[in-house]
C-alpha positions in Angstrom: 134.0 52.1 -6.0 133.8 48.6 -7.5 132.7 45.4 -5.9 133.4 41.9 -7.0 130.4 39.7 -7.7 130.2 36.2 -9.1 128.4 34.3 -11.8 128.0 30.6 -11.9 129.0 29.3 -15.3 127.8 25.8 -16.4 129.4 23.7 -19.1 127.6 20.6 -20.1 129.6 17.5 -20.7 129.9 16.6 -24.4 128.7 19.9 -25.7 130.1 23.4 -26.1 127.0 25.1 -24.8 127.7 27.5 -21.9 124.9 28.6 -19.6 124.8 30.9 -16.6 122.5 30.7 -13.5 119.6 33.1 -13.9 117.4 32.2 -10.9 117.9 30.2 -7.8 114.4 30.2 -6.3 113.0 27.5 -8.5 113.6 23.8 -9.0 115.3 23.1 -11.3 117.5 26.3 -11.3 116.9 28.4 -14.3 119.8 29.1 -16.6 120.4 31.5 -19.5 123.0 31.7 -22.3 123.0 35.5 -22.1 125.7 36.6 -19.6 123.9 40.0 -19.1 120.8 38.2 -17.7 122.8 36.0 -15.3 122.4 36.4 -11.6 125.1 38.3 -9.8 125.7 36.9 -6.4 128.2 37.0 -3.5 130.9 34.4 -3.2 129.2 32.3 -0.5 125.9 32.1 -2.4 127.8 31.2 -5.6 129.8 28.5 -3.8 126.6 27.0 -2.4 125.0 27.0 -5.8 128.1 25.2 -7.3 127.8 22.5 -4.6 124.2 21.9 -5.4 124.8 21.8 -9.2 127.7 19.3 -9.3 126.6 16.4 -11.3 128.1 14.2 -13.9 126.4 16.2 -16.7 127.6 19.7 -16.0 130.7 21.4 -14.7 130.0 24.5 -12.7 132.6 27.2 -12.2 132.9 30.7 -10.6 133.3 33.7 -12.9 134.2 37.0 -11.1 132.8 40.3 -12.4 133.7 43.8 -11.3 130.5 45.8 -10.6 130.2 49.5 -10.0 128.6 50.3 -6.7 
Protein backbone atom coordinates (compact mmCIF):
# COMPACT_ATOMS: atom_id res chain seq x y z
CA UNK A 1 0.00 0.00 0.00
CA UNK A 2 1.30 3.45 -0.87
CA UNK A 3 0.53 6.73 0.86
CA UNK A 4 0.97 10.23 -0.49
CA UNK A 5 3.19 12.51 1.57
CA UNK A 6 4.34 16.02 0.78
CA UNK A 7 7.59 17.94 0.71
CA UNK A 8 7.82 21.71 0.84
CA UNK A 9 10.13 22.96 -1.89
CA UNK A 10 11.56 26.47 -1.61
CA UNK A 11 12.87 28.44 -4.57
CA UNK A 12 14.73 31.64 -3.73
CA UNK A 13 14.00 34.66 -5.90
CA UNK A 14 16.87 35.56 -8.21
CA UNK A 15 18.73 32.26 -7.81
CA UNK A 16 18.34 28.74 -9.09
CA UNK A 17 18.97 27.20 -5.66
CA UNK A 18 16.26 24.78 -4.55
CA UNK A 19 15.86 23.80 -0.90
CA UNK A 20 13.48 21.48 0.93
CA UNK A 21 12.21 21.87 4.50
CA UNK A 22 14.17 19.56 6.79
CA UNK A 23 12.94 20.53 10.30
CA UNK A 24 9.98 22.55 11.53
CA UNK A 25 10.64 22.71 15.27
CA UNK A 26 13.27 25.46 15.11
CA UNK A 27 13.21 29.11 14.19
CA UNK A 28 14.18 29.70 11.46
CA UNK A 29 13.03 26.49 9.78
CA UNK A 30 15.96 24.33 8.69
CA UNK A 31 16.28 23.51 5.01
CA UNK A 32 18.37 21.11 2.95
CA UNK A 33 19.23 20.77 -0.71
CA UNK A 34 19.15 16.96 -0.41
CA UNK A 35 15.63 15.74 -1.22
CA UNK A 36 16.21 12.45 0.64
CA UNK A 37 16.77 14.37 3.89
CA UNK A 38 13.64 16.47 3.47
CA UNK A 39 10.78 16.18 5.93
CA UNK A 40 7.83 14.12 4.67
CA UNK A 41 4.59 15.50 6.05
CA UNK A 42 0.84 15.37 5.64
CA UNK A 43 -0.99 17.84 3.43
CA UNK A 44 -2.33 20.01 6.29
CA UNK A 45 1.09 20.38 7.92
CA UNK A 46 2.68 21.14 4.55
CA UNK A 47 0.07 23.81 3.77
CA UNK A 48 0.60 25.45 7.18
CA UNK A 49 4.35 25.45 6.54
CA UNK A 50 3.85 27.11 3.16
CA UNK A 51 1.70 29.83 4.70
CA UNK A 52 4.38 30.57 7.30
CA UNK A 53 7.17 30.68 4.69
CA UNK A 54 5.56 32.97 2.12
CA UNK A 55 7.86 35.95 1.81
CA UNK A 56 9.15 38.08 -1.01
CA UNK A 57 12.46 36.16 -1.01
CA UNK A 58 11.23 32.60 -1.47
CA UNK A 59 8.46 30.79 -3.28
CA UNK A 60 7.24 27.66 -1.47
CA UNK A 61 5.39 24.87 -3.28
CA UNK A 62 4.05 21.40 -2.49
CA UNK A 63 5.73 18.35 -3.99
CA UNK A 64 3.84 15.07 -3.66
CA UNK A 65 5.73 11.82 -3.04
CA UNK A 66 4.40 8.24 -2.97
CA UNK A 67 5.67 6.41 0.10
CA UNK A 68 5.38 2.69 0.83
CA UNK A 69 3.49 2.07 4.05
